[in-house]
N, C-alpha and C positions, 0 to 999 in steps of 0.2 A: 522430678518430672522430666521426661525426655521430650524434646520438641522435634518434630519432623515437618518438613516443608514439601507441599504437594501443589502443583499448579492447578488453578481453577479455570484455565483457558479452555475454550470450546474444543480445540484440537486435542488437548490432554484428556478432557473428559470423554471425548469420542474414543480415545485409546484405552480407557479403563480407569481413569483417575477417580471417578465417583464410586466405582466398585470397590476400590481400595478404601476410600473414606468410609463407606458404609460398613465394610468388613471390620475395620479397626476402630469404629466409633466408640465402643465401650471398653477399650483396652485400658486397664488400670495403669496409672502413671504415664500415660501417653497424651501429648497435646499435638494435634494435627493442624498446621497452619496452611491455609490456602493462599497461594501467591500468584503473581504474574508468571509468565512462561519464559523459559530460556530460549524457546524457538527451535530446540533440537528435537523435532517431532519423531525422528526415528528411534529416539531413546525413551519415549514416553510409554507408560507412565514412569516419570522420573521422580524419585524420592530423595530428598537431601536432609542432611543432619549437620549441625555444628559440631566440629571436632577441634581438638587443640591446635591443629595446623590449618584450620579453615574449613569451609564447607566440603563435605564428602557426599557423593551421589551414587545412587543405585539405579540402574536403568532397566527398562522393560519389566518392572516389578509386578509380581502377582501377590495376592493376599498371603500366601504361604511364606513369602520372603521376610515377613516381619521379624521373626526370631533372629535372623542373621543381621538385619539392620540394627536392631536393638543391641546386638552384641558388638556392633561396629565392624563386622566381618565382610570382606569382599567388595567394599565400595571403592570408588575412584575419586581422588580430589578433583573438584570442579575445575580448578586452575590448570589441571593436566589433561582435560578432555580436548583433543586436538580441534574438533569442530568449533569449540568456543575460544580456545586460547589463541587461535590464528586470526581471530577477528579484531577489528578496531571499532569497538562499539561506543557511539556517542548518544544517539537517541535511545538506544536499547541497553544502555550501560547498566541499569538497575533491574532489568527484567530477570525474573526468577528469584529476586531478593525481597522485593517489597510486596505488601498486601495492597491490592488495588484501591481499596477505599479508606486507607489510612493516610490522612493528610500529614500526620506527624512523621510517619516513616518517609513519605515523599520528601518532606522538608529536610529530614535528617540525612537523606541521600543526595542533597544538593538542589532539590526542587525549590521553587519560588525565588531562587537567587537571581534568575533572569529578570523576574518581575520587580524585585527589589532594586536592581540596577536601573531598570527602565524608569522607575519612579524618580531616580536621581538625574535623568537625562531629559532634555527637551525632545519633542516629537521629531524635530529635524535631526538631532543627534542619534536618536534610535534608528532612524532610516539610514543615516550615514554608516552606522555600524553594520547594517545589513548589506549596504553597498560594498563596504570593505570586505565582507565575508564572501561576496559573489555568489550567494545562495540563489539557486534557480528552482522554480517550482517543481515538485516531484510528481505532479499529476499527469504528465505527458507532454505538455507544450514547452516546459522548461523555460518559462519566461522569467527574467530577473525579478525576484520578489520585491526588492527595494523600489523598483520603478513603479510597480502597481501601487504600492503604499504611498509613494510620493504623489502620484496622480490623484488618488483618493483624498489625500490630505489637502491638496491645493484646490480641489473642486469645492466651491462654496455650496452649502446645503444646510437646511434646518435639521437634518437627521442623516446619519450614516450607519452602515451595517457591516458586520463581519459574519461570514458564512463559511462553515466547514463542510466541504463536500465529503461525506462519509458514505457515499453510494459506491462502494468499492466493488465493481462488477466484473473485473477481468478474471477469467479462469486462472487459477494458480497464484492469485495474490491474496494476502491476508494480513499484511503489516498494519493497515489501518485498524482492522478488527482487533489485533493484538494490543495496539495502543489504547483503544477505547475500553477493552476489557481489562487490560493489565495495568495501565498507568493513565487513567483518565484525567488526572490533575495536570499532566503535561500538556495535553491538548487544551485544557481550559486556560492554563498559563499562557500558552502561545497566542490564543485568541485575545486574552486580556492585554497582552503587550501590543498586539496589532490595534486593538481598540484605542489604546492610549495614543498610539502613533498617528492615527488618522482622525481621531475625535469621534468615535462611534460609541453609542450607548446601548446598542442592542445586538445580540448575536444569535445565530441559529446553527444547530448541528443537524444536517440532513442525513439521516441514517437509513441505510437500505433495509427493506422489509425482512430480509433473510438474516438479520443480525439482532434478534430479540435480546440476547444476553448483553450485547454491547449497549443497546439502548437503555436497558435497565440499569446497568452499571453507571452509565453517564448521568442518568437522572439522579441516582443516589449520590454521585460525586458532586453534582451541581448543588444539591440540597446541603451537603456538608460544607461546600465552599461558601454558600450563602450564610450558614451559621457561623463560619469562621471570619466572615467579613471580607472575603476575597471577591465575592459577587454581590450585586444588589446593594442595599443600604446597610446590611449587616446588623448585628445585635446592638443594643444601646451601648454607646461609648466606643464603638468600633469606628474604623475609617473606611467604610465600604466604598467600592469603586463606582457605584451607580451604573454598573454594566449588567444588563439583564441577559441571561442566556437560557435558551430553550432547545429541547430535542424534538425534532419532528421526524416521523418515519414515512418513507416513500411507499408507493404502491407496487413497486417492482417493475422498473424500466431501465434498460441499459443506457439509453440515450440521455437520461437525466444526469449522467456523469459529465455531460457537456454543460458548462456553467450557465448559459442562457436558458437551456431547457430546465435545469434545476431551479432557477429563479422563477420560471413560469409555474412550475409545480408548487413552489413555496407560496406563491400568490393564489393558489387554489385552482389553477387552470391545468389543462393537459400539458405534459412536459414535451414541448415542441421547441426545436432550435430556432433562435431568432437571428436575423441578419446583424452583423456588426461591421463598422461602428454604429452607435456608440458602444463602447465596452463597459462592462459592469463597474469598473473603477470610477467611471464618470456617471453612468446612468444604469443602475442595477435594480435591486429589489425596490419595488414601488417607485421607480424612477430616481432613486437616490444613489449616491456613491456607495459602492459595495465591494469589499474584498472577498473573493471566492477562492479558496485554496483547499487542497485536500488535507486530510488529517496529518499525514506525515510531514508536510511542509510546515504547518503550524507547530508540530511537535519538535521540530529542529530548532525553532526560534529561541526558546528559553536558554539552550546551551550556548548559542551565539551571543546573546546579551550577557550571560553570566561570565563567559570566558573570553569574549572579544572576537571581533570579525577577523582580525589577523590570524588568530589561532585556528579558526575554521578554514580560512583560505590557505593555510599552510599544508593542507592535505589535498590529495587528488591530482588532477592534471591542469594544464594551463587554462582551459575553458570549462572544465568540470571540477569545481572545487568542493572539498568536503568529502563526506562519505556517501556511498550508495547503499541502499537497502535492497537486497535481492531475496526473492522467495523461490526456492528450488523445489520442483515437484516433477511428477512423471516417473519414468522408468530409471530411477537412480537409487543407490543404496541408502543415501542419507538425505531425505527431504527435510527442509527446514529453512529458517530465516538466517540470513547472513548480512552483516554490516561491515563493510571494508571501504578504504579510500578508493575513489575512481581510478581506473587505469589497468586493473588486472584483465587478463584475457578470458574469454568464455571458457576455453579449455582449462585454464588454471582453476577457475571457480568450480567447474564440474568435477575436476579430479580432487582438489584439496578439500572442498566442502561437500560436494555431492557424493564423494567416495567412489566415483565411477558408476558403471551401469549395474542395475539390479542383477542378482544371480540368474544366469541363463539368458540374459538379454544382450543384444548387440545394438550399438548406436546406429540410428538412421538420421535423425534430424532433431534440432532444438528450436523452439519458438520463444522469442523474447518480446514482452510487451503486450501480452494478452491476445484476444482473438483477432485483433487487427495487426498483430506483429508479423514480421517476416520470418520465414523458415530458413535456417542455416544448416547445410550439410557438414560433414566432418571436415571438409577442405576449408571451411570458413570459420573454424573455431578459434583461429588466431586473432580475431577481431577484439579490440580493446573495449572494455565497458566504460564508455564515456560518450557524451552527446555528439561530439564531432565525428568520431569513428562510425557511430551508428548512422548519422545523417549521411555521411559519404557512401555508406553501403545501402542507402535507401531503406533504412530500418528505423525503429524507434525503441528507446528504452522503456517508455511508458512508465508503469508503476513498479517496474522491476521484477515482474513475474517471469520465471524461466520454467518451461515445460519441455521435458525430454521425451522423444518418441523412439521406440525400438524398431527393429527390422521387420516386425510383423504388422506395422502400421500401413494401411492402404492409403496412399497419398491422394488418390482420386476421391475417395470417400471423405478424407480429411478436408480437402478443398471444398467439396460439396457442402460439408457440414458448416464450414465458416461462412460460405456465401448464403446458405439457408438461414444461419444465425442473423446475418445482416438484414435479410428480407423480413425475418420475424420481428426484429427489434427496431427497424427504421421508423422514425417518427412520421415520415410521409411528407415532410415539409417541402423537400426539393425532388424534382423529377429524376436526376441522375442516380440518387440513392434509392428512391422508392421503386422505380422501374428497373434500373440497372441491376440491382441485386436479384430481382426475380428472374430477369432474363439470364443472368449469370448462373443462377441455380438450375434453370431449365436446361441450359447447354450442358452443364456438368452431369445432370441426371441422364441426359440423352447419351452422353459418352459412356456413362456407367453401364448402361444396358446394351452397349454395342451398336448403337445407332448414331454414332458420331459422324459428322459430315466433313468433307474436306474443307479446310479453312476454319474449323471451329476454334482451334487454338489461337489463330490470328484474330478471330472475332472476340475471343475472351480478352486478348491483349488490348484491342481497340476499346472494348467496353471498359476495361480497367483504366485506361488513360482518360476516358471521358469522366468516369467517376472521380478519379484523382483530381482533375483540374476544375470540374464544374460543380461538385457537391458543396452544399452550404456549410458543412462543418467537417471536422476531422473523422467523424464516424464513417460517412460515405467516402471521404477522401482516402482513408486508410484501408477500407474493406477489401480492395483488390489485392493488397500486398501478400497475404498468405496464399492466395490462389496463384498469383503470378510467380511467386518464388517457388511454389510447389512444382509448377510447370517448368520453370527455369532449371531446377536442380534434379527433378525426377520426371522429366518429360517422357521418358520411355514408357512409364506406367500408363500415361494417358494415351500415347500413340498406339500401344499394344492393343488397347480396347477399340481402336478405330480402324483396325485392319480388316 
């Protein structure tokens, strides 16, 4: 029997993985195992096979390639694929290897070791380990994770909650989806560790509506974890944790990526941002202490508990410790997921991992951090990927999404698109975001059709400053950045339409 490995990730299936599986389903002597994804989407469909020297991969496979794969001809050792070998994978170390719903495989590859160590530590010692690691939240605000956990632990309450924000809405980001579809037990383990540290007995995974495969995989994983005794009371004779975990699917709203709006939605109300303080760690879901973190943040925690905070802190830069997960897309040769220590430059990432521009395309700009992220021209590609460098540049790393634009991109239309997105997705709670985004879109639409007025660019700048300083949450506060950086670096395109 020959075993072949094929990703069951949504992106791999979109590239044709299911077509291969269907074509080869009744091949005698062939066992096809669906795994998590390597994240090298430019190589999909990617088929792997165990060989004497290790895994060998065949890329961009079609059904007709089966004979040469079975003959072991033409493949490349996975360890020698530059896109993968140049990375330092921690959270995604087992991706492409394990079957998503096999708890045995997850454990065999080091999974649950973080939870085992957490059971040997006091809540305070667990939080101290995170403090030593200097892990910061990967959802955008980059708040020290240990601090939130400490606050929630010290806040007296009859009940506490752990909530995973799986409403991954930024264009060009998909690492949370990959974790939920590819290694759901890692997310569950991270949430279990958090629950032990703060004293929570209930958790929720708030999954975006557009991720049905992820929601289905998570529910199946939770059921398996309950049968194994990791969650709930467990089977007779087990040592269940008493932690109940549930998946809830959102109705499709970008702003519920903000933690207070997400909690409003979880409670059955419209997802509208709430004023802070109090912060959710003190008064969150149903007024109880609640830790809200994105999927990636929870998924990092098991490795830190298993290998120690000092190990994790040994990577990265002074104030950005550990690894950063980047998702490269747009007009590049090699779109895919990259995990490396903080500190590389944007240019290094685009060349070493993105492979440069797609054939026939010339670089114009890159946006980091989703639809609220700043635009960088070629002259700014030397910026280092770490929190401090981005903050000094008036930018955000956000969830690590990188989208590259080529020289055919209309920057006026791009700016209008982002401001229209803000107008469409604003929850309406505060005036600067609700009204400012509409006024900004109107000004940009006026410029587009050649009816721009003298002073319109200054008016956009003033409007942007008002939204930055007076909006209730980061959605309105960050919305002007793509527009203002487009004008800063590509102002001639705007001025040309105003003559």
